[in-house]
C-alpha positions, 0 to 999 in steps of 0.5 A: 500500500505504501509503495503504491501510494509513493509511486502515485505521488512521485508520478504526479509530483515528479515523474522522472523520479520513478525512473531514477529509483528504478534505475538505481535498484541494484544499489538500492537493494543493498541499502534495503537489505542492510536496513532490514538487518539493522531493524532486525538487530534493533528488535532483537536488542529490545527483547534482550535488554532494557529499552532505555539502554538500547535507545541510549546506545542507539544515540551513540550512532550520531557520533559515528555518523559525524566521524564518518562525515568528517573522515570519509566525506570530508565534511566540516562539522561546526563547534556547536555540532561537536558541543551538542554531540559531547553533551549527548555522549555525556548523557548516554554515559551517565545513563549507562554508568549510573543505572 
């Protein structure tokens, strides 16, 4: 249902995108499979551990994403963004170490 609705929307609003998505299917299938595997791991983690811990560990993904952006894609991260990530990591560590 969601796929049909999205195809209808794209055909109506931006007809070229449906073709672009179809042309990128060989790469996109791997993105979808990795996303499915990640979701499976999340569901497994939620069944094995307290949800607060799982969410806290999941927040650390932000730091790894920022590191990938800087080291792999050579993007610039502002001091304000680094400060926000530092606050986030302190809160995660506090949650995990105190509880």
